C-alpha positions in Angstrom: 90.6 -52.7 428.4 89.4 -50.6 425.3 92.7 -51.0 423.6 92.8 -54.9 424.5 89.1 -55.2 422.6 90.2 -53.3 419.7 93.5 -55.2 419.4 91.3 -58.5 419.7 88.9 -57.4 416.9 91.7 -56.3 415.0 92.8 -59.7 414.8 90.0 -61.5 414.5 89.0 -59.4 411.4 92.5 -60.0 409.8 92.1 -63.7 410.4 88.5 -63.7 408.6 89.7 -61.5 405.9 92.5 -63.7 405.4 90.5 -66.8 405.1 88.2 -65.5 402.7 91.0 -64.5 400.1 91.3 -66.8 397.5 94.2 -68.8 397.5 97.1 -67.6 394.8 98.5 -70.7 392.7 102.3 -70.3 392.4 103.5 -69.8 389.4 104.9 -73.1 388.0 108.6 -72.9 386.6 109.1 -74.3 383.0 112.7 -75.0 383.4 114.4 -76.4 386.5 118.3 -77.3 386.9 119.8 -78.8 389.7 123.7 -79.2 390.0 125.4 -80.7 392.5 128.8 -79.7 393.2 130.3 -82.8 395.2 132.6 -82.9 398.1 136.2 -83.6 397.1 138.7 -85.2 399.7 141.8 -83.8 398.3 144.8 -82.0 399.4 144.1 -78.3 397.8 140.8 -77.7 397.3 139.4 -74.9 395.1 135.5 -74.5 394.3 134.8 -74.9 390.6 133.6 -72.7 388.3 130.8 -73.6 386.3 128.8 -72.7 383.3 125.4 -73.5 382.7 123.6 -72.7 379.2 121.7 -73.8 376.1 122.5 -74.8 373.0 120.2 -75.4 369.7 120.3 -78.0 367.3 123.5 -76.7 365.7 125.3 -76.2 368.7 125.0 -72.4 368.9 124.6 -71.1 372.5 121.1 -69.5 372.6 120.9 -69.0 376.3 123.5 -68.2 379.3 121.7 -69.5 382.2 124.5 -69.2 384.8 128.2 -69.1 385.2 129.6 -69.1 388.5 133.2 -67.8 388.9 135.5 -66.5 391.6 134.4 -62.9 392.8 135.1 -60.7 395.8 133.1 -58.2 394.6 131.2 -57.5 391.8 133.6 -55.1 390.5 136.4 -57.5 391.1 137.5 -58.7 387.7 140.6 -61.0 388.6 138.6 -64.2 388.6 137.5 -63.8 384.9 141.0 -64.6 383.6 140.2 -68.0 384.6 137.0 -68.4 382.6 138.5 -69.8 379.2 139.1 -73.0 381.4 135.5 -73.6 380.8 136.4 -74.8 377.4 133.3 -74.9 375.6 131.3 -72.4 377.2 133.9 -70.2 376.7 134.0 -71.0 372.8 130.7 -71.1 372.2 129.7 -67.8 374.1 131.9 -67.0 377.1 134.4 -64.6 374.9 131.7 -62.6 373.6 130.3 -61.5 376.8 131.6 -58.8 379.3 131.3 -60.1 382.9 129.6 -59.7 385.2 126.2 -60.4 383.2 123.1 -59.2 385.1 121.1 -62.6 386.5 123.8 -64.8 385.0 127.1 -64.4 386.8 127.7 -65.1 390.4 130.2 -66.1 392.9 131.5 -69.9 393.1 129.2 -72.1 395.0 130.4 -74.5 397.8 130.0 -78.2 397.5 126.3 -79.0 397.7 123.2 -79.3 395.3 122.2 -75.9 393.8 118.8 -75.3 392.0 118.1 -72.3 389.4 114.8 -72.1 388.3 113.2 -70.2 385.1 109.8 -69.1 384.6 108.8 -69.4 380.7 108.5 -65.6 380.8 112.0 -65.3 381.3 113.8 -63.3 378.7 116.2 -66.4 378.2 113.6 -69.0 377.4 110.9 -66.9 375.9 113.2 -66.3 373.1 113.7 -70.1 372.3 111.8 -71.1 369.0 110.0 -74.3 369.1 112.7 -77.3 368.9 115.4 -79.4 370.0 117.9 -78.0 372.7 120.5 -79.5 374.7 121.5 -77.9 378.3 124.9 -78.0 378.8 126.7 -78.0 382.4 130.4 -77.5 382.5 132.9 -77.1 385.7 136.6 -76.4 385.7 138.4 -76.5 389.0 142.2 -75.4 389.9 144.2 -78.3 390.6 141.3 -80.3 389.1 139.8 -81.3 386.3 137.1 -80.4 383.8 133.9 -81.8 383.1 130.9 -81.4 380.8 127.9 -83.0 381.0 124.7 -82.4 378.3 121.2 -83.1 378.7 118.9 -82.8 375.5 115.2 -81.6 375.7 112.6 -80.5 373.5 111.0 -76.9 374.0 108.3 -76.1 374.7 107.7 -79.2 376.8 104.2 -81.1 375.7 104.5 -83.0 379.3 106.7 -82.7 382.5 109.6 -84.3 382.2 112.8 -84.8 384.4 116.1 -86.4 383.4 119.4 -86.9 385.0 122.9 -87.3 384.4 125.9 -88.4 386.5 129.3 -86.6 386.5 132.4 -88.5 387.6 134.9 -85.9 389.5 134.0 -82.4 389.3 130.0 -82.5 388.8 127.7 -84.7 390.7 124.3 -85.3 389.7 122.8 -82.8 387.2 119.1 -82.6 387.0 117.1 -81.1 384.4 113.2 -80.8 385.1 111.4 -79.3 381.8 107.6 -78.5 383.0 104.8 -77.2 380.1 
C-alpha cells in the first residue's frame, strides 16, 4: 500500500510540475518547400531523381536544399551516374559536388507530397544576402521525362508568403512558404 501511495504522489507531482512549466513556443521555420511527386499510370515506372536548390539574381546556385537519387546504401554510388539527367541542377552546381552530401542528398521518394523545412539559422539560409532569389525544383525519370519549376522569392521575407507552381508530368504541385 505504501508503494501505491508513493506512485500516486509521484504522478500527482509530475502532473502539477508539467502544468507549471511555461509552454515553449515552437521555432517557426523560415522556408518550407512542399514537392508533390504524382502517381503515374505507366507500364514501366521509376521514381524520379529530384533536385531542389536556390539561385540568386545572376542564376548562380547559392544553396542546395535536397537531391533525391537512387541509393541502395549511403556507400552505393551506382545511382550517381544518372544525376546529369537533372540538367539544370547538374550544370549549375551538381557536377562540383561529391555525393552523398550530408543533410542534402537522400534516396528517391515515392509518389506523394514531401515537405522540407529550413529554419533561418540553417547554414544554407543564413549565408543568403538580402535580395531576390529563385527556388528551383527539377525532376527527371528513367523512361520518363524531365521537368523544371521555378518560384521567385525575396530574402529575408517581410511578410509570410506562399506561392505554388503546377507541374505537368514529372512534378505535381510545388509550394514555397517563406516566413519572416
